[in-house]
Each structure stands twice: as C-alpha cells, then as structure tokens.
Wavefront OBJ file of the C-alpha trace (Angstrom):
o trace
v -51.595 25.345 98.380
v -50.548 22.055 99.315
v -54.447 21.141 99.914
v -55.202 22.407 96.342
v -52.474 20.236 94.844
v -53.575 17.425 96.897
v -57.325 17.673 95.806
v -56.269 17.861 92.079
v -53.912 14.709 92.462
v -56.495 12.945 94.188
v -59.355 13.536 91.792
v -56.929 12.735 88.782
v -56.222 9.163 90.600
v -59.933 8.565 91.288
v -60.758 9.345 87.798
v -57.961 7.120 86.247
v -58.834 4.267 88.486
v -62.715 4.614 87.737
v -61.647 4.588 84.190
v -59.220 1.601 84.329
v -62.193 -0.122 86.322
v -64.614 0.526 83.408
v -62.311 -0.779 80.905
v -62.019 -4.059 82.732
v -65.557 -4.422 83.358
v -66.112 -3.537 79.646
v -63.899 -6.284 78.684
v -65.188 -8.920 80.716
v -68.531 -8.337 79.525
v -68.148 -8.727 75.966
v -70.477 -11.166 74.278
v -69.192 -13.904 72.275
v -72.308 -15.472 71.119
v -72.584 -13.292 68.000
v -72.101 -14.077 64.310
v -68.973 -13.214 62.792
v -68.281 -12.217 59.263
v -64.416 -12.396 58.469
v -64.620 -12.710 54.538
v -66.331 -10.545 51.570
v -65.578 -9.259 48.242
v -64.075 -5.995 47.225
v -64.135 -4.156 43.928
v -62.877 -0.545 42.958
v -64.559 2.080 40.805
v -63.340 5.340 39.552
v -66.839 6.794 39.862
v -66.898 8.420 43.370
v -70.754 8.491 43.096
v -72.157 6.056 45.506
v -75.965 5.968 44.557
v -75.531 2.964 42.301
v -78.053 0.055 41.940
v -77.282 -3.749 42.700
v -77.541 -4.524 38.894
v -75.034 -1.775 38.260
v -72.666 -3.184 40.766
v -73.389 -6.971 39.686
v -71.860 -5.733 36.251
v -68.622 -5.033 37.980
v -66.198 -7.651 36.838
v -63.483 -7.562 39.323
v -64.716 -8.618 42.445
v -61.751 -9.990 44.778
v -61.881 -12.034 47.728
v -60.634 -10.503 50.949
v -60.183 -12.005 54.358
v -60.123 -9.761 57.268
v -57.890 -12.256 59.473
v -55.229 -12.508 57.001
v -55.274 -9.506 55.031
v -54.768 -5.703 55.322
v -57.002 -3.428 53.273
v -54.874 -1.231 50.693
v -55.931 1.305 48.653
v -55.607 0.735 44.527
v -53.770 3.534 42.926
v -56.157 5.780 40.975
v -59.441 4.491 42.784
v -61.226 6.561 45.453
v -64.172 4.408 45.635
v -64.413 0.966 46.937
v -67.383 -1.525 47.078
v -67.764 -4.338 49.330
v -70.300 -7.065 48.726
v -71.202 -9.992 51.325
v -73.924 -12.384 51.779
v -76.167 -11.560 55.258
v -76.292 -14.899 57.045
v -79.461 -16.378 58.731
v -79.927 -14.838 62.180
v -81.993 -15.981 65.109
v -82.461 -12.629 66.917
v -85.701 -10.693 67.370
v -84.041 -7.303 66.474
v -80.939 -8.373 64.280
v -78.348 -5.704 63.826
v -74.773 -5.289 62.238
v -71.538 -3.714 64.143
v -68.453 -2.587 62.081
v -66.208 -1.515 64.495
v -63.938 0.402 62.133
v -64.425 1.676 58.714
v -62.200 4.049 57.057
v -63.861 6.546 54.700
v -65.423 10.074 54.207
v -68.740 8.875 52.362
v -70.285 5.620 53.285
v -73.382 3.888 51.735
v -74.913 0.583 53.071
v -77.825 -1.031 50.826
v -79.607 -4.395 50.722
v -81.971 -5.003 47.883
v -81.329 -1.522 46.571
v -82.719 -0.323 49.902
v -80.408 2.148 51.621
v -79.782 1.229 55.225
v -77.086 3.449 56.247
v -75.582 6.850 54.741
v -72.868 9.125 55.755
v -71.461 12.060 54.074
v -68.519 13.861 55.627
v -67.099 17.061 54.230
v -64.426 17.473 57.072
v -61.006 15.614 57.357
v -62.148 12.558 59.509
v -62.222 9.132 58.106
v -62.740 6.681 61.143
v -66.231 5.422 61.534
v -68.027 3.172 63.699
v -71.293 1.926 62.466
v -74.060 0.234 64.124
v -76.890 -0.648 61.792
v -80.315 -2.498 62.366
v -81.303 -5.358 59.959
v -84.391 -7.014 59.029
v -85.251 -10.616 58.973
v -85.910 -10.726 55.276
v -82.458 -9.445 54.567
v -81.191 -13.181 55.031
v -79.474 -14.836 52.269
v -79.409 -11.280 50.539
v -76.206 -9.458 49.498
v -75.019 -6.452 51.399
v -73.395 -3.600 49.454
v -70.978 -1.160 51.283
v -69.640 1.738 49.283
v -66.784 3.825 50.731
v -65.300 6.925 49.144
v -62.080 8.509 50.645
v -59.102 10.197 49.447
v -56.791 8.425 52.180
v -57.395 5.306 53.976
v -60.366 3.377 52.933
v -62.056 -0.029 53.825
v -63.417 -2.127 56.631
v -60.447 -2.982 58.744
v -61.947 -5.387 61.331
v -64.258 -8.309 61.261
v -67.962 -7.521 61.005
v -70.326 -8.809 63.735
v -74.082 -9.609 63.784
v -76.280 -10.159 66.829
v -79.039 -8.653 68.572
v -79.303 -5.051 68.352
v -79.708 -4.147 72.209
v -76.463 -6.452 72.874
v -74.439 -4.929 69.988
v -75.627 -1.360 71.077
v -74.448 -1.784 74.790
v -70.987 -3.116 73.262
v -70.872 -0.251 70.917
v -71.165 2.293 73.365
v -68.698 0.634 75.778
v -65.930 0.006 73.295
v -66.193 3.586 71.824
v -66.959 5.751 75.090
v -63.572 4.895 77.082
v -62.006 7.868 75.077
v -64.840 10.193 75.675
v -64.438 9.145 79.649
v -60.709 9.755 79.738
v -60.916 13.039 77.750
v -63.718 14.335 79.903
v -61.844 13.399 82.920
v -58.897 15.533 82.147
v -61.360 18.454 80.779
v -62.730 18.172 84.441
v -59.535 18.055 86.085
v -58.631 21.422 84.141
v -61.810 22.972 85.214
v -61.234 22.480 88.824
v -57.696 23.600 88.483
v -58.877 26.805 87.008
v -61.301 27.064 89.865
v -58.371 26.757 92.124
v -56.698 29.671 90.481
v -58.609 32.008 92.833
v -56.778 30.531 95.989
v -53.261 30.777 94.594
v -50.362 33.397 95.148
v -49.960 35.628 92.040
v -46.402 34.240 91.379
v -47.918 30.747 90.964
v -50.674 31.702 88.819
v -48.821 31.440 85.316
v -47.538 28.130 85.974
v -50.716 26.901 87.155
v -52.513 28.292 84.301
v -50.143 26.762 81.764
v -50.606 23.223 83.277
v -54.441 23.681 83.087
v -54.075 24.489 79.483
v -51.980 21.492 78.442
v -54.326 19.203 80.513
v -57.284 20.890 79.050
v -56.161 20.590 75.616
v -54.949 16.846 75.996
v -58.389 16.186 77.182
v -59.948 17.923 74.197
v -57.670 16.215 71.894
v -58.500 12.792 73.458
v -62.331 13.362 72.951
v -62.089 14.629 69.324
v -59.904 11.873 68.390
v -62.252 9.360 69.338
v -64.725 7.964 66.486
v -67.653 7.754 69.142
v -68.305 11.392 69.036
v -68.392 11.489 65.298
v -70.572 8.386 65.002
v -72.937 9.616 67.589
v -73.229 13.291 66.586
v -71.982 13.472 63.268
v -73.595 16.709 62.199
v -71.042 18.679 64.308
v -68.060 16.825 62.984
v -66.407 20.080 61.173
v -66.779 21.552 64.956
v -65.009 18.480 66.588
v -62.123 18.754 63.847
v -61.729 22.637 64.747
v -61.654 21.797 68.310
v -58.916 19.428 67.753
v -56.801 21.479 65.796
v -57.213 24.610 68.302
v -56.445 22.426 71.283
v -53.102 21.464 69.171
v -52.362 24.953 68.654
v -53.019 25.796 72.320
v -51.107 22.503 73.624
v -47.595 23.115 72.256
v -46.677 26.697 73.428
v -48.389 26.051 76.692
v -46.395 22.992 77.206
v -43.027 24.812 76.642
v -44.269 27.860 78.498
v -44.874 25.355 81.541
v -41.466 23.865 80.973
v -39.803 27.478 80.765
v -41.384 28.291 84.109
v -40.138 25.193 85.788
v -36.582 24.897 84.389
v -35.705 28.162 83.149
v -35.171 29.836 79.741
v -32.497 27.098 79.013
v -28.976 27.699 77.179
v -28.856 31.049 75.354
v -32.577 31.275 76.078
v -33.435 28.776 73.587
v -36.562 27.573 75.234
v -37.920 31.404 75.622
v -37.102 31.876 71.925
v -38.724 28.713 70.753
v -41.765 29.175 72.961
v -42.280 32.715 71.288
v -41.896 31.050 67.814
v -44.566 28.414 68.836
v -46.732 31.246 69.782
v -46.515 32.955 66.533
v -46.839 29.813 64.532
v -49.806 28.689 66.453
v -51.337 32.196 65.636
v -50.430 31.578 61.956
v -52.101 28.113 61.930
v -55.146 29.816 63.530
v -55.288 32.180 60.753
v -54.987 29.514 58.136
v -57.729 27.509 59.610
v -60.046 30.284 59.629
v -59.343 31.017 56.005
v -59.840 27.625 55.067
v -63.058 26.978 57.008
v -64.604 30.269 55.564
v -63.733 29.158 52.036
v -65.567 25.964 52.522
v -62.418 23.830 52.610
v -60.767 24.844 49.279
v -57.425 25.182 50.685
v -57.483 21.919 52.749
v -54.308 20.571 51.153
v -52.438 23.811 52.014
v -53.854 23.867 55.531
v -53.063 20.218 56.156
v -49.518 20.949 55.142
v -49.104 23.826 57.650
v -51.272 22.398 60.363
v -50.032 18.628 60.215
v -46.573 18.296 58.166
v -44.875 21.369 59.288
v -46.600 21.337 62.938
v -45.538 17.801 63.336
v -41.977 18.769 62.398
v -42.293 21.578 65.230
v -43.423 19.200 67.659
v -40.584 16.901 67.003
v -38.189 19.880 67.417
v -40.035 20.758 70.495
v -39.507 17.673 72.195
v -35.967 17.130 71.221
v -35.136 20.644 72.772
v -37.114 19.838 76.073
v -35.852 16.313 76.336
v -32.344 17.364 75.960
v -32.512 19.994 78.376
v -34.549 18.101 80.988
v -31.730 15.278 80.567
v -28.888 17.659 81.132
v -30.424 18.820 84.301
v -31.581 15.194 85.372
v -27.761 14.213 84.808
v -26.957 17.117 87.227
v -29.131 15.822 89.960
v -32.204 17.870 89.295
v -35.202 15.835 90.748
v -37.579 17.795 88.778
v -35.790 16.953 85.669
v -35.742 13.353 86.525
v -39.395 13.291 86.992
v -39.861 14.877 83.569
v -37.627 12.660 81.799
v -39.317 9.583 83.309
v -42.800 10.808 82.374
v -41.667 11.736 78.923
v -39.848 8.204 78.278
v -42.988 6.388 79.072
v -44.913 8.745 76.597
v -42.110 8.393 74.029
v -41.747 4.600 74.277
v -45.708 4.084 73.796
v -45.741 6.780 71.067
v -42.781 5.442 69.257
v -43.934 1.752 69.542
v -47.531 2.597 68.108
v -45.995 4.678 65.429
v -44.067 1.945 64.313
v -46.825 -0.477 64.519
v -49.030 2.021 62.476
v -46.411 2.056 59.585
v -46.293 -1.486 59.454
v -49.880 -1.851 59.306
v -49.565 0.421 56.275
v -51.531 3.066 58.314
v -54.365 1.022 58.819
v -54.092 1.217 62.488
v -55.685 3.676 65.197
v -53.221 4.655 67.852
v -54.569 4.465 71.157
v -51.753 3.635 73.508
v -50.640 7.454 73.316
v -53.486 8.228 75.407
v -51.814 6.363 78.347
v -48.514 8.076 77.459
v -50.123 11.346 77.782
v -51.708 10.387 80.994
v -48.253 9.327 82.507
v -46.746 12.322 81.203
v -49.321 14.706 82.633
v -49.016 12.968 85.928
v -45.254 13.836 85.972
v -46.016 17.452 85.300
v -48.584 17.509 88.005
v -45.863 15.926 90.223
v -43.402 18.387 89.202
v -45.630 21.381 89.889
v -46.600 19.891 93.370
v -42.923 19.651 94.133
v -42.469 23.208 93.099
v -45.398 24.496 95.215
v -44.039 22.520 98.031
v -40.915 23.991 97.891
v -42.340 27.426 97.632
v -44.231 26.773 100.817
v -41.190 25.807 102.432
v -39.075 28.772 101.438
v -42.128 30.836 102.722
v -42.091 29.072 106.083
v -38.281 29.592 106.399
v -38.741 33.282 105.618
v -41.670 33.422 108.249
v -39.428 31.782 110.656
v -36.332 34.053 110.139
v -38.660 37.114 109.922
v -40.034 36.296 113.306
v -36.358 35.635 114.627
v -35.115 39.041 113.056
v -38.291 40.782 114.781
v -37.528 39.336 118.086
v -33.919 40.425 117.761
v -34.947 44.009 116.657
v -37.237 44.027 119.687
v -34.405 42.842 121.960
v -32.071 45.502 120.492
v -34.376 47.988 121.031
v -35.047 46.922 124.899
v -31.220 47.016 125.059
v -30.932 50.428 123.557
v -33.232 51.820 125.930
v -31.715 50.478 128.721
v -28.080 51.165 127.755
v -29.097 55.089 127.476
v -31.021 54.966 130.869
v -27.902 53.316 132.380
v -25.541 55.661 131.097
v -27.472 58.664 132.187
v -28.772 57.644 135.480
v -26.045 55.168 137.082
v -23.348 57.616 137.817
v -25.544 59.998 139.262
v -27.270 57.321 141.559
v -23.927 55.642 142.528
v -22.412 58.841 144.236
v -25.648 59.412 146.506
v -25.559 55.719 147.340
v -22.032 55.768 148.436
v -22.426 58.993 150.647
v -25.722 57.287 152.369
v -23.654 54.015 152.916
v -20.883 55.716 154.307
v -22.808 57.664 157.142
v -24.746 54.382 157.679
v -21.662 52.365 158.330
v -20.408 55.261 161.023
v -24.016 54.980 162.836
v -23.512 51.159 162.871
v -20.293 50.998 164.481
v -21.396 53.531 167.124
v -24.469 51.493 167.675
v -24.535 48.434 170.360
v -28.071 47.870 170.730
v -30.789 46.273 168.463
v -30.728 49.014 165.966
v -27.530 47.916 164.687
v -29.282 44.907 163.012
v -31.634 47.421 161.079
v -28.528 49.474 160.085
v -26.764 46.392 158.581
v -29.527 45.400 156.908
v -29.759 48.832 155.192
v -26.227 48.733 154.344
v -26.731 45.302 152.854
v -29.606 46.444 150.628
v -27.290 49.565 149.569
v -24.587 47.115 148.695
v -27.415 45.045 146.696
v -28.336 48.382 144.899
v -24.702 49.285 144.330
v -24.280 45.809 142.456
v -27.325 46.636 140.411
v -25.832 49.993 139.295
v -22.490 48.312 138.421
v -24.519 45.772 136.379
v -26.190 49.060 134.692
v -22.840 50.421 133.861
v -21.469 46.832 132.574
v -24.294 46.799 130.165
v -24.105 50.229 129.104
v -20.628 49.973 128.323
v -19.774 46.176 127.667
v -16.041 47.067 126.893
v -13.872 44.026 127.566
v -11.056 46.202 128.739
v -7.408 44.745 128.144
v -7.724 42.050 125.662
v -5.334 39.257 125.926
v -5.039 35.403 124.841
v -6.780 33.333 127.321
v -6.216 29.564 127.823
v -9.488 28.317 128.555
v -8.474 25.521 131.025
v -6.550 28.114 133.298
v -9.573 30.521 133.251
v -12.049 27.454 134.340
v -9.471 26.334 136.904
v -10.026 29.846 138.970
v -13.825 29.844 138.144
v -14.218 26.030 139.508
v -12.179 27.212 142.701
v -14.571 30.147 143.086
v -17.947 27.991 142.696
v -17.137 24.582 144.143
v -17.693 25.782 147.757
v -20.918 27.126 146.610
v -22.077 23.838 144.764
v -20.931 21.635 147.676
v -23.174 23.633 150.010
v -25.992 22.934 147.610
v -25.283 19.247 147.655
v -24.532 19.189 143.951
v -21.296 18.116 141.837
v -19.439 20.137 139.366
v -16.909 18.510 136.776
v -14.842 20.296 134.327
v -13.273 18.764 131.232
v -11.335 21.168 129.122
v -8.072 20.360 126.849
v -5.260 22.277 127.530
v -4.787 23.602 123.941
v -7.859 25.853 123.603
v -7.136 29.767 123.351
v -9.591 32.467 122.859
v -9.181 36.288 122.726
v -10.905 38.436 125.690
v -10.157 39.960 129.056
v -9.948 37.469 131.788
v -11.873 39.083 134.516
v -14.834 39.948 132.182
v -14.751 36.358 130.910
v -14.918 35.170 134.561
v -17.661 37.419 135.432
v -19.766 36.093 132.476
v -19.284 32.170 133.072
v -19.586 32.629 137.019
v -22.990 34.424 136.472
v -24.141 31.394 134.113
v -22.593 28.689 136.294
v -24.260 30.074 139.484
v -27.720 30.018 137.724
v -26.898 26.309 137.065
v -26.284 25.899 140.575
v -29.292 27.546 141.668
v -31.313 25.460 139.416
v -30.381 22.156 141.146
v -32.206 22.720 144.374
v -30.044 20.215 146.238
v -28.439 16.978 144.777
v -27.554 17.313 140.872
v -24.600 17.478 138.464
v -23.153 20.136 136.570
v -20.838 19.292 133.635
v -18.557 21.872 131.613
v -16.568 20.692 128.850
v -15.070 22.302 125.691
v -13.984 21.351 122.080
v -13.031 22.916 118.802
v -15.764 23.221 116.204
v -15.194 24.660 112.948
v -12.760 27.158 113.776
v -14.340 27.956 116.906
v -14.168 27.042 120.590
v -17.381 25.740 121.715
v -18.066 25.532 125.777
v -20.870 23.638 126.948
v -22.276 24.087 130.416
v -25.235 21.359 131.388
v -26.986 20.691 134.561
v -29.787 18.476 135.408
v -31.660 20.950 137.136
v -35.369 22.108 136.998
v -35.162 23.288 133.600
v -37.324 25.625 131.584
v -40.333 25.478 129.303
v -40.137 26.979 125.500
v -41.730 30.250 126.849
v -39.180 30.793 129.582
v -36.282 29.838 127.486
v -37.322 32.300 124.621
v -37.409 35.324 126.876
v -33.923 34.659 128.521
v -31.823 37.911 128.361
v -34.943 40.063 128.265
v -34.670 43.196 130.514
v -35.944 42.726 133.873
v -37.048 39.151 133.210
v -36.150 36.765 135.864
v -37.263 33.312 137.285
v -35.970 34.397 140.562
v -37.867 35.802 143.325
v -35.343 38.558 144.000
v -33.796 38.585 140.508
v -33.745 41.673 138.315
v -32.960 39.877 135.251
v -29.796 41.978 134.701
v -27.157 39.375 135.275
v -27.909 37.335 132.262
v -28.302 40.408 130.173
v -24.828 41.650 131.304
v -23.368 37.889 130.459
v -24.715 38.317 127.278
v -23.207 41.601 126.347
v -19.835 40.526 127.781
v -19.898 37.492 125.194
v -21.226 39.761 122.437
v -18.248 42.128 123.069
v -15.886 39.068 122.823
v -17.504 38.124 119.292
v -18.958 35.251 121.015
v -22.469 33.790 120.626
v -24.853 31.768 123.229
v -27.288 29.056 122.467
v -29.718 27.382 125.248
v -31.813 24.142 125.178
v -33.565 23.199 127.847
v -36.603 20.766 129.114
v -38.561 21.277 131.975
v -37.767 18.725 134.729
v -34.582 17.523 132.843
v -32.081 20.350 132.695
v -30.637 22.950 130.544
v -27.540 22.977 128.417
v -26.021 26.398 127.363
v -23.348 26.456 124.360
v -21.001 29.163 124.153
v -18.987 29.661 120.996
v -15.866 32.031 120.603
v -13.448 32.321 117.601
v -10.479 30.138 118.143
v -6.912 31.710 118.215
v -3.559 30.012 118.074
v -1.285 29.553 121.188
v 0.822 32.762 121.947
v 4.379 32.240 121.295
v 6.959 32.104 124.317
l 1 2 3 4 5 6 7 8 9 10 11 12 13 14 15 16 17 18 19 20 21 22 23 24 25 26 27 28 29 30 31 32 33 34 35 36 37 38 39 40 41 42 43 44 45 46 47 48 49 50 51 52 53 54 55 56 57 58 59 60 61 62 63 64 65 66 67 68 69 70 71 72 73 74 75 76 77 78 79 80 81 82 83 84 85 86 87 88 89 90 91 92 93 94 95 96 97 98 99 100 101 102 103 104 105 106 107 108 109 110 111 112 113 114 115 116 117 118 119 120 121 122 123 124 125 126 127 128 129 130 131 132 133 134 135 136 137 138 139 140 141 142 143 144 145 146 147 148 149 150 151 152 153 154 155 156 157 158 159 160 161 162 163 164 165 166 167 168 169 170 171 172 173 174 175 176 177 178 179 180 181 182 183 184 185 186 187 188 189 190 191 192 193 194 195 196 197 198 199 200 201 202 203 204 205 206 207 208 209 210 211 212 213 214 215 216 217 218 219 220 221 222 223 224 225 226 227 228 229 230 231 232 233 234 235 236 237 238 239 240 241 242 243 244 245 246 247 248 249 250 251 252 253 254 255 256 257 258 259 260 261 262 263 264 265 266 267 268 269 270 271 272 273 274 275 276 277 278 279 280 281 282 283 284 285 286 287 288 289 290 291 292 293 294 295 296 297 298 299 300 301 302 303 304 305 306 307 308 309 310 311 312 313 314 315 316 317 318 319 320 321 322 323 324 325 326 327 328 329 330 331 332 333 334 335 336 337 338 339 340 341 342 343 344 345 346 347 348 349 350 351 352 353 354 355 356 357 358 359 360 361 362 363 364 365 366 367 368 369 370 371 372 373 374 375 376 377 378 379 380 381 382 383 384 385 386 387 388 389 390 391 392 393 394 395 396 397 398 399 400 401 402 403 404 405 406 407 408 409 410 411 412 413 414 415 416 417 418 419 420 421 422 423 424 425 426 427 428 429 430 431 432 433 434 435 436 437 438 439 440 441 442 443 444 445 446 447 448 449 450 451 452 453 454 455 456 457 458 459 460 461 462 463 464 465 466 467 468 469 470 471 472 473 474 475 476 477 478 479 480 481 482 483 484 485 486 487 488 489 490 491 492 493 494 495 496 497 498 499 500 501 502 503 504 505 506 507 508 509 510 511 512 513 514 515 516 517 518 519 520 521 522 523 524 525 526 527 528 529 530 531 532 533 534 535 536 537 538 539 540 541 542 543 544 545 546 547 548 549 550 551 552 553 554 555 556 557 558 559 560 561 562 563 564 565 566 567 568 569 570 571 572 573 574 575 576 577 578 579 580 581 582 583 584 585 586 587 588 589 590 591 592 593 594 595 596 597 598 599 600 601 602 603 604 605 606 607 608 609 610 611 612 613 614 615 616 617 618 619 620 621 622 623 624 625 626 627 628 629 630 631 632 633
C-alpha cells in the first residue's frame, strides 16, 4: 500500500515538474518581432445579425476610438453586438497571420473587403475565444471588420498580433495547451489511482475512490475551462460544457465524502448530512441539465441559476463547514487537519485574490491562478491519504506483532498445561519408588569396601538428581508460594549473596549487590530465594571464568524492578526467544525445568520477567514485582 501511494505521489510530482518546465520553456521562446495592434475603433448595433457589408458598416456613425493598453472593454446597455474596425498594416511575411489571444463572444465574424476570413457560431454557453486567422498580402491597408455577438462579456480583451503564420501557430498552441496538459495530467493520475484500486484492502477503497473522483473531476474542469479545446475542436463545444458541469456535480459531494472519511461526520453529523444534501442536489442539477439540453437550451437561464448561482452558494457553505471543522481539529493538534487547512489556505488565497482582480477588471479577466491552488490543495489531500494509509499500515504491523506474541504465549501456556498435568499425575508415583531404591542402594554402599562402592555412590547421585527433577516438576505443577509475608529485598539478597559468593569465586568471577533498604514486596522467602538463586546461577555459569555479575533494584512506577546483569557469553535472538520453553536448555546436562520453575514462582508472586541479551556481550534480566509499604512495627 505504501508503494502505491509513493507511485502516485512520484507520478504527480513528475507531471507537475514537467508542466512547469514546459511553461518556462514556452515563456522563454516567445517571439517579440511581431507587429502589434493596440488601437482600433468600436461601434455598437442593436441588430444581432452579423452578415453585413462594409458599406452598411461604414454608414454607422458612432465609431469610438479604443486603446487596449489603457482601456477595458465594457458592454453598452441595450446592445448585444459590437463591431471592431482597424486597418491592417503592411507586413513583411511570406505567410502572414493574425492572432487574437482573447476574444469574448458567442458569435464572431471577421471580414476584409466583404470577404469572410473567419466565422464562429456557438449555441452553448462558453464565450472565450482564441483566434488564429491567416491573412493575404493584398489585405494590407484594408479595413478588418470584426463582428461580435454576446449576451454577457464582449469584445477583444488584449492586443492583436500580426506575424508569420507558422510562428504564431506555435505560440498559439504553446500559450493555450498548458491548461490541457495540466488537466490531462490530473486525469491520468486519477486513472492510475483507479487501477491501483485492485491492490487495496476493502476498508481503504471508498476513501481512495473519493480522492480519485476529486482529482478526475478537477482535471476535467481544468481541461474544459480552457479556450484551447473550444478553438481547436469547437464542433463539440456543447459536449465540453456538459463535461464541465458533470465534473462540478461530481466534485463537490466527492470532496465532502473524502473529508468525512478522513475526519469523521463532524459535530451533530453535519458533514454527513451536508454530503447527503450535496448528492441529492447534484442529482437535481443533473436532471435540470438533461431537460435543458433536450429542450435545445430553452431553459438556459433557469438552469444557469440552478447550476451556477445556487451551486456557487452551496460551494461556499461547503468550504465554510469544512474549513471550520478542519481548523478546530488543527487547533487541537490534528496533523491531518493542519495539512488540510494549509492546502486549502493556498487555494483560498489564490482564488480570493483572483476573484478580487476579476471584479476589479469588470469581469474582463480569465481566472488561471486557481488551477495552481487546486493542484496545491490536491497535493495536501494526497498527503493526508498517504498519512492515513501509513497509519493503517503501522496499526496492521502492530496488530500482527501482538498477534504473534499472543500466539507464542498461547503455545507456551499449552505446553505448560501439558507439563503441569503430567507432573501432577506422575511425580508422586515416581518419587516413592525412587526413595525406596535410594534407601536400599545406600545400605548396600555402606557395606561395600571395594571398588563397587564407587558405582553405588554414582547411582545414589543420579537418583538424587532424578529426585530434584521430580521436585521441580511438583513445584511447576503446583507453584503455590506458600506462606506469604512482606519481604525486605535487601535482606533476601544478603542471604542469596552469601550462598552464591563461594560459587562465583570458584568460577573466578565477581558479584556486586546494590539494593536500597526501603524496597518491599509480598511473597514467600524460600520460594523467592529459589527463583533468584536459579537465575543468578545461570549468570555465574555463563561467565566461564573471569567476569562480573551486577545486581541492583529500584522503584519504577509503583513496582520494584530487580536487575541481574552479567558480561558472560550472552545469547542470540533465537535462543532468547525460547527461554522458559519446556525441556529447552543451553546446558549439556540441563533439563530446561529450572528456569520454567523460576518463571512460575515469579508469576505466582504477580511478577514479570524480561530478558535482553547480546551474544558475546552478556545478558540482563529485569524482574518486576508490585511494591508494598514497609510493615508497621
């Protein structure tokens, strides 16, 4: 799952970098040797019919001078048709052409000497045009008439350029295809993410699918908002407008659903309720769009009010709810909410700034920075989803680790239960014959004075060893602590140290005990000594000569922690994991029961044991018991 997220993130980054590099290259390759037209004349007519002759247009009296560098085109009330007149300058190109970067209008006609050189009629609601039209050498010093009809924005917004057709064509494509590249990149990322659905767990599918819908709809919106598509393939303009609306209807509920999956349903389930409302309203807008399209756009004004005005208000309410919720979570320290708020802040700053400039320009401005805000916001959403996947993966790993630990504990408990049942049923039956046999062998040994006595003593030693094993079995099967009293840890270890010092000195090692006098636990003194003598003997035997054994204790969160550390041979991870298993021992003559009995005694005293070891360095055992107060008197 982490790999899928990395693939999508890397792909997103590569496409974004490629897009930026393309823009930089396009901006650096702009030609500056073209003729520029910045002034022309404008006249308004109340006749929306554009098929007029130059003689008819010459009779229009009110031709007003217009400067594109200092003036903003504004629509005159009561008129839906604008005519532009300019004189074509002399050009020195083999294939001259004219580039109008931004023209607002639904129907556009361009003619020279009553010859139509360009015509566009749009029945769908998209009014931004980019026009590249070839010119002829004989057009020089002739008037160019441009007729524009529109119910909203109208006119030529920017300067008009005249130059070589091939040069302007390359520039025309480069300046208009950037949105198409960005939108296509988003659509491609969404397609890759949809393919990755087959590799996800079922619980992550809905969140991943919601993010796919958000990225896909944003990509389609960026593509269908660009004028390049309408200028290149204008015959399918109504289809592009329909795609734009469908993407918007899909974007809003998908975005809210993604937020809901990440942050929850919100206070009083407001996010869930609003998401359901958005789904129903999007379906209502879809129905209105179908009715409007089938009726030949007769209900365009009603549909525009439903899908633009009202939907815009719904979008504002959505952003207020989501941003408010994420801000509250961010203040509480939710990292995902901080990422969401940061991404949305970038989008909001760019969007609000552009809207302000849009209204300052009297709506004669095309929004483009919002696309980068969308990209930044989408990156924040991908980061949030990646964090969620990483957290889920971490939880799965932790669950697997705990499951493995519980499974090991279960297997150990099953083995312990088997040995306990066997020990309880067999130990007493075996001990009696052993004691009888030992008694007769001891009598025979006392009467022998030859070499056979050596063999009889060896037999007695082995019987004693067998008896000790039976004792361990009984202790393991019935680990009752016996008489429980309050034990002073220091006093107990003084006795243990006195017993083991001769043994450690014989080995050539050293033992040091550092235990405060105010540590008390509950338990049986003899069982306590038995358990720790077993553990310290293991440390002594691990020294193999010169070495140190350090024993210390301290209080630790309401418990007494006893440390036994040696610098002996140590153990590897595999051996360390098997400590306490029945019949497992690293000693040649070991049975594995000694440490098992020690564990059972400690467990019976409500204690716990933890081992850390490194081969060739040494081993440390930490035993923790519940701490009790000093007894009175």
